C-alpha positions as CSV (number, residue, x, y, z in Angstrom):
1,M,0.0,0.0,0.0
2,K,1.4,3.4,-1.0
3,L,1.3,6.1,1.6
4,T,1.3,9.7,0.8
5,S,1.8,12.9,2.8
6,D,-1.5,14.4,1.5
7,P,-4.2,13.7,4.1
8,A,-6.9,14.1,1.3
9,D,-5.4,10.8,-0.2
10,R,-6.1,8.8,3.0
11,F,-9.9,9.0,3.0
12,T,-12.3,6.4,1.7
13,M,-15.4,8.1,0.4
14,V,-18.8,6.2,0.5
15,N,-21.6,7.2,-1.8
16,Q,-24.5,7.7,0.5
17,H,-27.2,6.8,-2.2
18,E,-25.5,3.6,-3.1
19,S,-24.8,2.5,0.4
20,K,-28.5,2.8,1.2
21,K,-29.0,0.0,-1.3
22,L,-26.5,-2.2,0.8
23,N,-28.7,-1.3,3.9
24,L,-31.8,-2.4,2.1
25,Q,-30.2,-5.7,1.1
26,L,-29.4,-6.3,4.7
27,K,-33.0,-5.8,5.6
28,E,-34.1,-8.1,2.9
29,G,-31.8,-10.8,4.0
30,K,-29.7,-10.9,0.8
31,L,-26.6,-9.7,2.8
32,K,-25.7,-10.3,6.3
33,P,-24.2,-7.9,9.0
34,I,-20.9,-9.6,8.7
35,D,-20.7,-8.5,5.0
36,V,-20.8,-4.8,6.1
37,L,-18.0,-5.6,8.5
38,V,-16.0,-7.2,5.7
39,T,-16.5,-4.2,3.3
40,M,-15.4,-1.8,6.2
41,Y,-12.4,-3.9,6.7
42,L,-11.5,-4.1,3.0
43,S,-12.2,-0.3,2.4
44,S,-9.4,0.4,5.0
45,Y,-7.0,-1.5,2.5
46,I,-7.8,0.1,-0.7
47,D,-4.7,1.3,-2.7
48,I,-5.1,5.0,-3.3
49,Q,-3.7,4.7,-6.9
50,S,-5.1,1.5,-8.3
51,G,-8.2,1.0,-6.1
52,L,-7.1,-2.6,-5.5
53,I,-7.0,-4.5,-2.3
54,N,-4.3,-7.1,-1.8
55,R,-5.6,-9.1,1.3
56,R,-5.9,-12.9,1.4
57,S,-9.1,-14.4,2.8
58,K,-7.2,-16.1,5.5
59,D,-5.6,-12.7,6.6
60,I,-9.0,-11.1,6.6
61,A,-10.4,-13.9,8.8
62,D,-7.4,-13.6,11.2
63,D,-7.7,-9.9,11.5
64,L,-11.3,-10.0,12.2
65,G,-11.1,-13.0,14.5
66,M,-13.5,-15.0,12.3
67,Q,-13.4,-18.5,10.8
68,T,-12.1,-18.5,7.2
69,G,-15.3,-20.3,5.9
70,R,-17.5,-17.4,7.2
71,V,-15.2,-14.9,5.4
72,Y,-15.5,-16.9,2.1
73,Q,-19.3,-17.0,2.4
74,S,-19.3,-13.1,3.0
75,L,-16.9,-12.4,0.0
76,K,-19.2,-14.7,-2.1
77,R,-22.3,-12.7,-1.2
78,L,-20.7,-9.4,-1.9
79,R,-19.4,-10.6,-5.2
80,D,-22.9,-12.0,-6.1
81,E,-24.4,-8.6,-5.3
82,C,-21.7,-6.7,-7.2
83,Y,-20.2,-5.0,-4.2
84,L,-16.9,-6.7,-4.7
85,A,-14.9,-8.1,-7.6
86,K,-12.0,-10.5,-7.7
87,G,-9.1,-10.4,-10.1
88,L,-6.1,-12.5,-10.8
89,R,-2.5,-11.2,-10.7
90,G,0.3,-13.6,-11.4
91,T,-0.2,-16.5,-9.0
92,G,-2.3,-14.6,-6.6
93,Y,-5.5,-12.5,-6.7
94,F,-6.8,-9.1,-5.5
95,W,-10.1,-7.6,-4.5
96,M,-11.8,-4.5,-5.6
97,L,-14.8,-2.8,-3.9
98,N,-17.4,-1.3,-6.2
99,P,-15.8,2.2,-7.0
100,Y,-19.3,3.6,-7.5
101,I,-19.8,3.1,-3.8
102,W,-16.3,3.3,-2.3
103,T,-13.7,5.5,-3.8
104,V,-10.2,6.7,-2.7
105,G,-7.4,9.0,-3.9
106,K,-7.4,11.3,-6.8
107,K,-10.7,11.9,-8.7
108,Q,-8.8,11.8,-12.0
109,L,-8.2,8.0,-11.4
110,Q,-11.9,7.2,-10.9
111,Q,-12.8,6.3,-14.4
112,K,-9.9,4.1,-14.7
113,R,-11.0,2.2,-11.5
114,I,-14.7,2.0,-12.8
115,G,-13.4,0.5,-16.1
116,L,-11.3,-2.1,-14.2
117,F,-14.2,-3.0,-11.9
118,M,-16.7,-3.5,-14.7
119,S,-14.3,-5.7,-16.6
120,L,-13.8,-7.9,-13.5
121,I,-17.5,-8.3,-12.9
122,N,-18.2,-9.1,-16.5
123,E,-15.6,-11.9,-16.8
């Protein structure tokens, strides 16, 4: 994760309108409270340049004090509802939260992040 000296680059912005849809899906039972916890965790690891998150499922589970299986289930639900995408890089993978809802860093990079996210969910 790249650190900058500009405090404005250290914020994760959340689109209020879109996050209300997440709340509605919680109410309807499509998502679970653990899914919100996982998105909050992942949002704290978004790279400010690329928008990517390099965290293994096991690390997420360990950091949150949860069983790995519960984290897998949460990640799957978030992917199924298009809040999260998974991409391959070399022999590993990365995560990306939906940039229409969660965004970081410079506004000029937002369209690039959106393009990458759309390509990941359409694979």
